[in-house]
TIMI-40563 format. One record per residue: x, y, z of N, C-alpha, C, O in turn; chain; residue in one letter. Coordinates in nm, 3 decimals. Each point is the difference from the previous one (the first is absolute). Layout:
residues N
<pt><n_east>X</n_east><n_north>Y</n_north><n_up>Z</n_up><ca_east>X</ca_east><ca_north>Y</ca_north><ca_up>Z</ca_up><c_east>X</c_east><c_north>Y</c_north><c_up>Z</c_up><o_east>X</o_east><o_north>Y</o_north><o_up>Z</o_up><ch>A</ch><aa>a</aa></pt>
...
***
This chain:
residues 68
<pt><n_east>-2.366</n_east><n_north>0.906</n_north><n_up>6.739</n_up><ca_east>0.108</ca_east><ca_north>-0.027</ca_north><ca_up>-0.099</ca_up><c_east>-0.026</c_east><c_north>0.183</c_north><c_up>-0.091</c_up><o_east>-0.109</o_east><o_north>0.054</o_north><o_up>-0.011</o_up><ch>A</ch><aa>m</aa></pt>
<pt><n_east>0.198</n_east><n_north>-0.016</n_north><n_up>-0.022</n_up><ca_east>0.052</ca_east><ca_north>0.167</ca_north><ca_up>-0.037</ca_up><c_east>0.003</c_east><c_north>-0.036</c_north><c_up>-0.094</c_up><o_east>0.034</o_east><o_north>-0.109</o_north><o_up>-0.045</o_up><ch>A</ch><aa>t</aa></pt>
<pt><n_east>-0.095</n_east><n_north>0.257</n_north><n_up>-0.030</n_up><ca_east>0.008</ca_east><ca_north>-0.014</ca_north><ca_up>-0.188</ca_up><c_east>0.096</c_east><c_north>-0.056</c_north><c_up>-0.023</c_up><o_east>-0.015</o_east><o_north>-0.091</o_north><o_up>-0.082</o_up><ch>A</ch><aa>v</aa></pt>
<pt><n_east>0.157</n_east><n_north>0.111</n_north><n_up>0.134</n_up><ca_east>0.114</ca_east><ca_north>-0.036</ca_north><ca_up>-0.113</ca_up><c_east>0.039</c_east><c_north>-0.120</c_north><c_up>0.040</c_up><o_east>0.113</o_east><o_north>-0.026</o_north><o_up>-0.043</o_up><ch>A</ch><aa>v</aa></pt>
<pt><n_east>-0.173</n_east><n_north>-0.082</n_north><n_up>0.126</n_up><ca_east>0.017</ca_east><ca_north>-0.099</ca_north><ca_up>0.023</ca_up><c_east>-0.136</c_east><c_north>-0.043</c_north><c_up>-0.117</c_up><o_east>0.022</o_east><o_north>-0.098</o_north><o_up>-0.072</o_up><ch>A</ch><aa>s</aa></pt>
<pt><n_east>-0.107</n_east><n_north>0.145</n_north><n_up>0.063</n_up><ca_east>-0.117</ca_east><ca_north>-0.046</ca_north><ca_up>-0.090</ca_up><c_east>0.041</c_east><c_north>-0.039</c_north><c_up>-0.122</c_up><o_east>-0.010</o_east><o_north>-0.106</o_north><o_up>-0.061</o_up><ch>A</ch><aa>q</aa></pt>
<pt><n_east>0.080</n_east><n_north>0.258</n_north><n_up>0.024</n_up><ca_east>0.038</ca_east><ca_north>0.009</ca_north><ca_up>-0.116</ca_up><c_east>0.130</c_east><c_north>-0.146</c_north><c_up>-0.041</c_up><o_east>0.021</o_east><o_north>-0.063</o_north><o_up>-0.103</o_up><ch>A</ch><aa>v</aa></pt>
<pt><n_east>0.031</n_east><n_north>0.059</n_north><n_up>0.215</n_up><ca_east>0.139</ca_east><ca_north>-0.043</ca_north><ca_up>-0.093</ca_up><c_east>0.015</c_east><c_north>-0.189</c_north><c_up>0.049</c_up><o_east>0.103</o_east><o_north>-0.064</o_north><o_up>-0.018</o_up><ch>A</ch><aa>k</aa></pt>
<pt><n_east>-0.220</n_east><n_north>0.012</n_north><n_up>0.074</n_up><ca_east>-0.097</ca_east><ca_north>-0.117</ca_north><ca_up>0.013</ca_up><c_east>-0.081</c_east><c_north>0.019</c_north><c_up>-0.169</c_up><o_east>0.051</o_east><o_north>-0.068</o_north><o_up>-0.088</o_up><ch>A</ch><aa>q</aa></pt>
<pt><n_east>-0.149</n_east><n_north>0.139</n_north><n_up>0.056</n_up><ca_east>-0.053</ca_east><ca_north>0.008</ca_north><ca_up>-0.117</ca_up><c_east>0.148</c_east><c_north>-0.009</c_north><c_up>-0.154</c_up><o_east>0.012</o_east><o_north>-0.074</o_north><o_up>-0.098</o_up><ch>A</ch><aa>s</aa></pt>
<pt><n_east>0.068</n_east><n_north>0.184</n_north><n_up>0.148</n_up><ca_east>0.126</ca_east><ca_north>-0.062</ca_north><ca_up>-0.127</ca_up><c_east>0.030</c_east><c_north>-0.138</c_north><c_up>0.029</c_up><o_east>-0.008</o_east><o_north>-0.075</o_north><o_up>-0.097</o_up><ch>A</ch><aa>l</aa></pt>
<pt><n_east>0.043</n_east><n_north>0.018</n_north><n_up>0.222</n_up><ca_east>0.029</ca_east><ca_north>-0.144</ca_north><ca_up>0.002</ca_up><c_east>-0.055</c_east><c_north>-0.069</c_north><c_up>-0.061</c_up><o_east>0.069</o_east><o_north>-0.095</o_north><o_up>-0.034</o_up><ch>A</ch><aa>a</aa></pt>
<pt><n_east>-0.213</n_east><n_north>0.091</n_north><n_up>-0.018</n_up><ca_east>-0.113</ca_east><ca_north>-0.068</ca_north><ca_up>-0.011</ca_up><c_east>0.008</c_east><c_north>0.026</c_north><c_up>-0.183</c_up><o_east>-0.026</o_east><o_north>-0.089</o_north><o_up>-0.080</o_up><ch>A</ch><aa>s</aa></pt>
<pt><n_east>0.062</n_east><n_north>0.208</n_north><n_up>0.047</n_up><ca_east>0.014</ca_east><ca_north>0.038</ca_north><ca_up>-0.124</ca_up><c_east>0.086</c_east><c_north>-0.120</c_north><c_up>-0.030</c_up><o_east>-0.035</o_east><o_north>-0.115</o_north><o_up>-0.024</o_up><ch>A</ch><aa>l</aa></pt>
<pt><n_east>0.161</n_east><n_north>0.171</n_north><n_up>0.032</n_up><ca_east>0.139</ca_east><ca_north>-0.052</ca_north><ca_up>-0.023</ca_up><c_east>-0.065</c_east><c_north>-0.169</c_north><c_up>-0.033</c_up><o_east>-0.006</o_east><o_north>-0.050</o_north><o_up>-0.113</o_up><ch>A</ch><aa>k</aa></pt>
<pt><n_east>-0.039</n_east><n_north>-0.015</n_north><n_up>0.239</n_up><ca_east>-0.012</ca_east><ca_north>-0.121</ca_north><ca_up>-0.045</ca_up><c_east>-0.099</c_east><c_north>-0.046</c_north><c_up>-0.099</c_up><o_east>0.020</o_east><o_north>-0.109</o_north><o_up>-0.053</o_up><ch>A</ch><aa>s</aa></pt>
<pt><n_east>-0.133</n_east><n_north>0.185</n_north><n_up>0.019</n_up><ca_east>-0.058</ca_east><ca_north>0.033</ca_north><ca_up>-0.126</ca_up><c_east>0.074</c_east><c_north>-0.021</c_north><c_up>-0.110</c_up><o_east>0.011</o_east><o_north>-0.112</o_north><o_up>-0.050</o_up><ch>A</ch><aa>i</aa></pt>
<pt><n_east>0.042</n_east><n_north>0.209</n_north><n_up>0.008</n_up><ca_east>0.103</ca_east><ca_north>0.028</ca_north><ca_up>-0.110</ca_up><c_east>0.068</c_east><c_north>-0.160</c_north><c_up>0.003</c_up><o_east>-0.011</o_east><o_north>-0.055</o_north><o_up>-0.109</o_up><ch>A</ch><aa>h</aa></pt>
<pt><n_east>0.057</n_east><n_north>-0.002</n_north><n_up>0.181</n_up><ca_east>0.105</ca_east><ca_north>-0.109</ca_north><ca_up>0.000</ca_up><c_east>-0.097</c_east><c_north>-0.133</c_north><c_up>-0.070</c_up><o_east>0.019</o_east><o_north>-0.097</o_north><o_up>-0.073</o_up><ch>A</ch><aa>a</aa></pt>
<pt><n_east>-0.118</n_east><n_north>0.155</n_north><n_up>0.138</n_up><ca_east>-0.087</ca_east><ca_north>-0.135</ca_north><ca_up>-0.004</ca_up><c_east>-0.072</c_east><c_north>0.033</c_north><c_up>-0.233</c_up><o_east>-0.038</o_east><o_north>-0.082</o_north><o_up>-0.084</o_up><ch>A</ch><aa>g</aa></pt>
<pt><n_east>0.055</n_east><n_north>0.221</n_north><n_up>0.079</n_up><ca_east>-0.071</ca_east><ca_north>-0.007</ca_north><ca_up>-0.148</ca_up><c_east>0.105</c_east><c_north>-0.066</c_north><c_up>-0.048</c_up><o_east>-0.005</o_east><o_north>-0.118</o_north><o_up>-0.033</o_up><ch>A</ch><aa>l</aa></pt>
<pt><n_east>0.139</n_east><n_north>0.213</n_north><n_up>0.026</n_up><ca_east>0.144</ca_east><ca_north>-0.082</ca_north><ca_up>-0.058</ca_up><c_east>0.038</c_east><c_north>-0.106</c_north><c_up>-0.012</c_up><o_east>0.094</o_east><o_north>-0.028</o_north><o_up>-0.075</o_up><ch>A</ch><aa>q</aa></pt>
<pt><n_east>-0.166</n_east><n_north>-0.071</n_north><n_up>0.156</n_up><ca_east>0.024</ca_east><ca_north>-0.139</ca_north><ca_up>0.053</ca_up><c_east>-0.100</c_east><c_north>-0.055</c_north><c_up>-0.164</c_up><o_east>0.048</o_east><o_north>-0.049</o_north><o_up>-0.103</o_up><ch>A</ch><aa>e</aa></pt>
<pt><n_east>-0.219</n_east><n_north>0.086</n_north><n_up>0.138</n_up><ca_east>-0.057</ca_east><ca_north>-0.009</ca_north><ca_up>-0.113</ca_up><c_east>0.053</c_east><c_north>0.046</c_north><c_up>-0.081</c_up><o_east>0.062</o_east><o_north>-0.089</o_north><o_up>-0.058</o_up><ch>A</ch><aa>l</aa></pt>
<pt><n_east>-0.046</n_east><n_north>0.183</n_north><n_up>0.012</n_up><ca_east>0.086</ca_east><ca_north>0.061</ca_north><ca_up>-0.162</ca_up><c_east>0.093</c_east><c_north>-0.133</c_north><c_up>-0.075</c_up><o_east>0.002</o_east><o_north>-0.057</o_north><o_up>-0.109</o_up><ch>A</ch><aa>a</aa></pt>
<pt><n_east>0.087</n_east><n_north>0.046</n_north><n_up>0.273</n_up><ca_east>0.141</ca_east><ca_north>-0.106</ca_north><ca_up>-0.142</ca_up><c_east>-0.068</c_east><c_north>-0.093</c_north><c_up>0.049</c_up><o_east>0.105</o_east><o_north>-0.064</o_north><o_up>0.009</o_up><ch>A</ch><aa>l</aa></pt>
<pt><n_east>-0.225</n_east><n_north>-0.048</n_north><n_up>0.055</n_up><ca_east>-0.062</ca_east><ca_north>-0.151</ca_north><ca_up>-0.033</ca_up><c_east>-0.108</c_east><c_north>-0.005</c_north><c_up>-0.104</c_up><o_east>-0.016</o_east><o_north>-0.109</o_north><o_up>-0.054</o_up><ch>A</ch><aa>i</aa></pt>
<pt><n_east>-0.061</n_east><n_north>0.210</n_north><n_up>0.016</n_up><ca_east>-0.118</ca_east><ca_north>0.018</ca_north><ca_up>-0.086</ca_up><c_east>0.024</c_east><c_north>-0.034</c_north><c_up>-0.144</c_up><o_east>0.079</o_east><o_north>0.055</o_north><o_up>-0.077</o_up><ch>A</ch><aa>s</aa></pt>
<pt><n_east>-0.201</n_east><n_north>-0.206</n_north><n_up>0.043</n_up><ca_east>0.070</ca_east><ca_north>0.023</ca_north><ca_up>-0.173</ca_up><c_east>-0.051</c_east><c_north>0.057</c_north><c_up>-0.087</c_up><o_east>0.029</o_east><o_north>0.017</o_north><o_up>-0.118</o_up><ch>A</ch><aa>q</aa></pt>
<pt><n_east>-0.134</n_east><n_north>0.022</n_north><n_up>0.198</n_up><ca_east>-0.082</ca_east><ca_north>0.124</ca_north><ca_up>-0.131</ca_up><c_east>0.077</c_east><c_north>0.131</c_north><c_up>-0.051</c_up><o_east>0.077</o_east><o_north>0.057</o_north><o_up>0.078</o_up><ch>A</ch><aa>d</aa></pt>
<pt><n_east>-0.087</n_east><n_north>-0.031</n_north><n_up>-0.149</n_up><ca_east>0.130</ca_east><ca_north>0.124</ca_north><ca_up>-0.021</ca_up><c_east>-0.122</c_east><c_north>0.108</c_north><c_up>0.067</c_up><o_east>0.051</o_east><o_north>0.080</o_north><o_up>0.080</o_up><ch>A</ch><aa>e</aa></pt>
<pt><n_east>-0.173</n_east><n_north>-0.066</n_north><n_up>-0.094</n_up><ca_east>-0.096</ca_east><ca_north>0.109</ca_north><ca_up>0.008</ca_up><c_east>0.045</c_east><c_north>0.029</c_north><c_up>0.154</c_up><o_east>0.063</o_east><o_north>0.097</o_north><o_up>0.043</o_up><ch>A</ch><aa>q</aa></pt>
<pt><n_east>-0.120</n_east><n_north>-0.224</n_north><n_up>0.037</n_up><ca_east>0.079</ca_east><ca_north>0.033</ca_north><ca_up>0.128</ca_up><c_east>0.124</c_east><c_north>0.015</c_north><c_up>0.015</c_up><o_east>0.034</o_east><o_north>0.094</o_north><o_up>0.072</o_up><ch>A</ch><aa>a</aa></pt>
<pt><n_east>0.040</n_east><n_north>-0.154</n_north><n_up>-0.113</n_up><ca_east>0.148</ca_east><ca_north>0.060</ca_north><ca_up>0.057</ca_up><c_east>-0.019</c_east><c_north>0.160</c_north><c_up>-0.008</c_up><o_east>-0.005</o_east><o_north>0.064</o_north><o_up>0.105</o_up><ch>A</ch><aa>q</aa></pt>
<pt><n_east>-0.001</n_east><n_north>-0.027</n_north><n_up>-0.180</n_up><ca_east>-0.070</ca_east><ca_north>0.163</ca_north><ca_up>-0.024</ca_up><c_east>-0.049</c_east><c_north>0.052</c_north><c_up>0.035</c_up><o_east>0.044</o_east><o_north>0.115</o_north><o_up>-0.005</o_up><ch>A</ch><aa>r</aa></pt>
<pt><n_east>-0.186</n_east><n_north>-0.132</n_north><n_up>0.077</n_up><ca_east>-0.105</ca_east><ca_north>0.045</ca_north><ca_up>0.077</ca_up><c_east>0.058</c_east><c_north>0.027</c_north><c_up>0.194</c_up><o_east>-0.028</o_east><o_north>0.085</o_north><o_up>0.085</o_up><ch>A</ch><aa>t</aa></pt>
<pt><n_east>0.134</n_east><n_north>-0.231</n_north><n_up>-0.088</n_up><ca_east>0.122</ca_east><ca_north>-0.012</ca_north><ca_up>0.156</ca_up><c_east>0.045</c_east><c_north>0.106</c_north><c_up>-0.028</c_up><o_east>-0.027</o_east><o_north>0.102</o_north><o_up>0.063</o_up><ch>A</ch><aa>f</aa></pt>
<pt><n_east>0.102</n_east><n_north>-0.107</n_north><n_up>-0.162</n_up><ca_east>0.109</ca_east><ca_north>0.081</ca_north><ca_up>-0.005</ca_up><c_east>-0.023</c_east><c_north>0.165</c_north><c_up>0.015</c_up><o_east>0.086</o_east><o_north>0.074</o_north><o_up>0.047</o_up><ch>A</ch><aa>h</aa></pt>
<pt><n_east>-0.199</n_east><n_north>-0.035</n_north><n_up>-0.090</n_up><ca_east>-0.031</ca_east><ca_north>0.179</ca_north><ca_up>-0.024</ca_up><c_east>-0.069</c_east><c_north>-0.005</c_north><c_up>0.158</c_up><o_east>0.008</o_east><o_north>0.109</o_north><o_up>0.055</o_up><ch>A</ch><aa>e</aa></pt>
<pt><n_east>-0.060</n_east><n_north>-0.194</n_north><n_up>0.010</n_up><ca_east>-0.097</ca_east><ca_north>0.020</ca_north><ca_up>0.102</ca_up><c_east>0.173</c_east><c_north>0.015</c_north><c_up>0.113</c_up><o_east>0.005</o_east><o_north>0.108</o_north><o_up>0.059</o_up><ch>A</ch><aa>a</aa></pt>
<pt><n_east>0.067</n_east><n_north>-0.162</n_north><n_up>-0.044</n_up><ca_east>0.147</ca_east><ca_north>0.006</ca_north><ca_up>0.032</ca_up><c_east>0.055</c_east><c_north>0.062</c_north><c_up>-0.003</c_up><o_east>0.066</o_east><o_north>0.027</o_north><o_up>0.101</o_up><ch>A</ch><aa>m</aa></pt>
<pt><n_east>-0.053</n_east><n_north>0.032</n_north><n_up>-0.202</n_up><ca_east>0.071</ca_east><ca_north>0.204</ca_north><ca_up>-0.076</ca_up><c_east>-0.098</c_east><c_north>0.049</c_north><c_up>0.115</c_up><o_east>0.071</o_east><o_north>0.019</o_north><o_up>0.098</o_up><ch>A</ch><aa>m</aa></pt>
<pt><n_east>-0.190</n_east><n_north>0.007</n_north><n_up>-0.071</n_up><ca_east>-0.127</ca_east><ca_north>0.064</ca_north><ca_up>0.063</ca_up><c_east>0.039</c_east><c_north>0.033</c_north><c_up>0.157</c_up><o_east>-0.017</o_east><o_north>0.104</o_north><o_up>0.063</o_up><ch>A</ch><aa>m</aa></pt>
<pt><n_east>0.092</n_east><n_north>-0.266</n_north><n_up>-0.011</n_up><ca_east>-0.041</ca_east><ca_north>0.000</ca_north><ca_up>0.095</ca_up><c_east>0.161</c_east><c_north>0.076</c_north><c_up>0.034</c_up><o_east>0.009</o_east><o_north>0.068</o_north><o_up>0.102</o_up><ch>A</ch><aa>t</aa></pt>
<pt><n_east>0.105</n_east><n_north>-0.083</n_north><n_up>-0.188</n_up><ca_east>0.114</ca_east><ca_north>0.069</ca_north><ca_up>0.019</ca_up><c_east>-0.005</c_east><c_north>0.145</c_north><c_up>0.025</c_up><o_east>0.078</o_east><o_north>0.053</o_north><o_up>0.080</o_up><ch>A</ch><aa>e</aa></pt>
<pt><n_east>-0.192</n_east><n_north>0.030</n_north><n_up>-0.165</n_up><ca_east>-0.040</ca_east><ca_north>0.091</ca_north><ca_up>-0.018</ca_up><c_east>-0.059</c_east><c_north>0.037</c_north><c_up>0.177</c_up><o_east>0.030</o_east><o_north>0.089</o_north><o_up>0.080</o_up><ch>A</ch><aa>e</aa></pt>
<pt><n_east>-0.084</n_east><n_north>-0.157</n_north><n_up>-0.076</n_up><ca_east>-0.083</ca_east><ca_north>0.055</ca_north><ca_up>0.187</ca_up><c_east>0.063</c_east><c_north>-0.019</c_north><c_up>0.060</c_up><o_east>-0.035</o_east><o_north>0.051</o_north><o_up>0.107</o_up><ch>A</ch><aa>i</aa></pt>
<pt><n_east>0.197</n_east><n_north>-0.139</n_north><n_up>-0.089</n_up><ca_east>0.074</ca_east><ca_north>-0.060</ca_north><ca_up>0.082</ca_up><c_east>0.076</c_east><c_north>0.138</c_north><c_up>0.016</c_up><o_east>0.001</o_east><o_north>0.061</o_north><o_up>0.106</o_up><ch>A</ch><aa>i</aa></pt>
<pt><n_east>0.063</n_east><n_north>-0.017</n_north><n_up>-0.221</n_up><ca_east>0.062</ca_east><ca_north>0.082</ca_north><ca_up>0.040</ca_up><c_east>-0.074</c_east><c_north>0.152</c_north><c_up>0.039</c_up><o_east>0.084</o_east><o_north>0.089</o_north><o_up>0.016</o_up><ch>A</ch><aa>a</aa></pt>
<pt><n_east>-0.180</n_east><n_north>-0.059</n_north><n_up>-0.004</n_up><ca_east>-0.127</ca_east><ca_north>0.100</ca_north><ca_up>0.008</ca_up><c_east>0.012</c_east><c_north>-0.027</c_north><c_up>0.179</c_up><o_east>-0.015</o_east><o_north>0.086</o_north><o_up>0.087</o_up><ch>A</ch><aa>d</aa></pt>
<pt><n_east>0.038</n_east><n_north>-0.200</n_north><n_up>-0.074</n_up><ca_east>-0.031</ca_east><ca_north>-0.015</ca_north><ca_up>0.211</ca_up><c_east>0.110</c_east><c_north>0.011</c_north><c_up>0.007</c_up><o_east>0.014</o_east><o_north>0.088</o_north><o_up>0.084</o_up><ch>A</ch><aa>i</aa></pt>
<pt><n_east>0.154</n_east><n_north>-0.142</n_north><n_up>-0.140</n_up><ca_east>0.081</ca_east><ca_north>0.096</ca_north><ca_up>0.015</ca_up><c_east>0.050</c_east><c_north>0.057</c_north><c_up>0.055</c_up><o_east>0.071</o_east><o_north>0.002</o_north><o_up>0.101</o_up><ch>A</ch><aa>k</aa></pt>
<pt><n_east>-0.143</n_east><n_north>0.108</n_north><n_up>-0.238</n_up><ca_east>-0.009</ca_east><ca_north>0.141</ca_north><ca_up>0.023</ca_up><c_east>-0.080</c_east><c_north>0.083</c_north><c_up>0.140</c_up><o_east>0.045</o_east><o_north>0.099</o_north><o_up>0.057</o_up><ch>A</ch><aa>k</aa></pt>
<pt><n_east>-0.150</n_east><n_north>-0.160</n_north><n_up>-0.031</n_up><ca_east>-0.131</ca_east><ca_north>0.023</ca_north><ca_up>0.132</ca_up><c_east>0.077</c_east><c_north>-0.051</c_north><c_up>0.090</c_up><o_east>0.073</o_east><o_north>0.086</o_north><o_up>0.048</o_up><ch>A</ch><aa>r</aa></pt>
<pt><n_east>-0.059</n_east><n_north>-0.192</n_north><n_up>-0.002</n_up><ca_east>0.104</ca_east><ca_north>-0.010</ca_north><ca_up>0.086</ca_up><c_east>0.110</c_east><c_north>0.104</c_north><c_up>0.095</c_up><o_east>0.004</o_east><o_north>0.051</o_north><o_up>0.113</o_up><ch>A</ch><aa>i</aa></pt>
<pt><n_east>0.095</n_east><n_north>-0.058</n_north><n_up>-0.259</n_up><ca_east>0.076</ca_east><ca_north>0.119</ca_north><ca_up>0.032</ca_up><c_east>-0.059</c_east><c_north>0.135</c_north><c_up>0.082</c_up><o_east>0.066</o_east><o_north>0.051</o_north><o_up>0.090</o_up><ch>A</ch><aa>g</aa></pt>
<pt><n_east>-0.204</n_east><n_north>0.004</n_north><n_up>-0.133</n_up><ca_east>0.008</ca_east><ca_north>0.127</ca_north><ca_up>-0.007</ca_up><c_east>-0.112</c_east><c_north>-0.015</c_north><c_up>0.126</c_up><o_east>-0.029</o_east><o_north>0.092</o_north><o_up>0.076</o_up><ch>A</ch><aa>k</aa></pt>
<pt><n_east>-0.012</n_east><n_north>-0.194</n_north><n_up>-0.072</n_up><ca_east>-0.075</ca_east><ca_north>-0.018</ca_north><ca_up>0.171</ca_up><c_east>0.125</c_east><c_north>0.012</c_north><c_up>0.108</c_up><o_east>-0.009</o_east><o_north>0.090</o_north><o_up>0.084</o_up><ch>A</ch><aa>l</aa></pt>
<pt><n_east>0.123</n_east><n_north>-0.173</n_north><n_up>-0.082</n_up><ca_east>0.064</ca_east><ca_north>-0.016</ca_north><ca_up>0.072</ca_up><c_east>0.098</c_east><c_north>0.150</c_north><c_up>-0.031</c_up><o_east>0.077</o_east><o_north>0.010</o_north><o_up>0.095</o_up><ch>A</ch><aa>e</aa></pt>
<pt><n_east>-0.064</n_east><n_north>0.057</n_north><n_up>-0.153</n_up><ca_east>0.036</ca_east><ca_north>0.127</ca_north><ca_up>0.015</ca_up><c_east>-0.059</c_east><c_north>0.110</c_north><c_up>0.082</c_up><o_east>0.049</o_east><o_north>0.093</o_north><o_up>0.064</o_up><ch>A</ch><aa>w</aa></pt>
<pt><n_east>-0.148</n_east><n_north>-0.127</n_north><n_up>-0.081</n_up><ca_east>-0.121</ca_east><ca_north>0.102</ca_north><ca_up>0.080</ca_up><c_east>-0.029</c_east><c_north>-0.051</c_north><c_up>0.116</c_up><o_east>-0.060</o_east><o_north>0.083</o_north><o_up>0.069</o_up><ch>A</ch><aa>e</aa></pt>
<pt><n_east>0.078</n_east><n_north>-0.200</n_north><n_up>-0.010</n_up><ca_east>-0.003</ca_east><ca_north>-0.036</ca_north><ca_up>0.098</ca_up><c_east>0.125</c_east><c_north>-0.051</c_north><c_up>0.069</c_up><o_east>0.018</o_east><o_north>-0.121</o_north><o_up>0.014</o_up><ch>A</ch><aa>e</aa></pt>
<pt><n_east>0.068</n_east><n_north>0.213</n_north><n_up>0.029</n_up><ca_east>0.132</ca_east><ca_north>-0.057</ca_north><ca_up>-0.014</ca_up><c_east>0.003</c_east><c_north>-0.209</c_north><c_up>0.109</c_up><o_east>0.041</o_east><o_north>-0.106</o_north><o_up>-0.046</o_up><ch>A</ch><aa>p</aa></pt>
<pt><n_east>-0.099</n_east><n_north>0.131</n_north><n_up>0.180</n_up><ca_east>-0.015</ca_east><ca_north>-0.051</ca_north><ca_up>0.073</ca_up><c_east>-0.034</c_east><c_north>-0.121</c_north><c_up>-0.037</c_up><o_east>-0.026</o_east><o_north>-0.075</o_north><o_up>0.094</o_up><ch>A</ch><aa>q</aa></pt>
<pt><n_east>0.013</n_east><n_north>0.005</n_north><n_up>-0.260</n_up><ca_east>-0.018</ca_east><ca_north>-0.119</ca_north><ca_up>-0.076</ca_up><c_east>0.188</c_east><c_north>-0.003</c_north><c_up>-0.051</c_up><o_east>0.063</o_east><o_north>-0.098</o_north><o_up>-0.039</o_up><ch>A</ch><aa>y</aa></pt>
<pt><n_east>-0.027</n_east><n_north>0.200</n_north><n_up>0.053</n_up><ca_east>0.137</ca_east><ca_north>-0.059</ca_north><ca_up>-0.061</ca_up><c_east>0.108</c_east><c_north>-0.115</c_north><c_up>0.065</c_up><o_east>0.050</o_east><o_north>0.006</o_north><o_up>0.113</o_up><ch>A</ch><aa>h</aa></pt>
<pt><n_east>-0.027</n_east><n_north>-0.122</n_north><n_up>-0.223</n_up><ca_east>0.066</ca_east><ca_north>-0.080</ca_north><ca_up>-0.021</ca_up><c_east>-0.121</c_east><c_north>-0.096</c_north><c_up>0.104</c_up><o_east>0.033</o_east><o_north>-0.015</o_north><o_up>0.118</o_up><ch>A</ch><aa>g</aa></pt>
<pt><n_east>-0.140</n_east><n_north>-0.034</n_north><n_up>-0.153</n_up><ca_east>-0.133</ca_east><ca_north>-0.076</ca_north><ca_up>0.030</ca_up><c_east>-0.034</c_east><c_north>-0.095</c_north><c_up>-0.111</c_up><o_east>-0.101</o_east><o_north>-0.070</o_north><o_up>0.006</o_up><ch>A</ch><aa>k</aa></pt>
***
């Protein structure tokens, strides 16, 4: 497995975690828990954005990965 594919797999996992945190924030009855889940969700959004940038850089550095 290439580095790019591993990073893309990590991105997919993070997106799944983000969705889970979003769901927990919505269904939680406890206000503090809602805030905690929302804050964690916001952190994952930042990480997801950073990883997307990294994927772009990796693909630019390694042209053979374009379109994969």
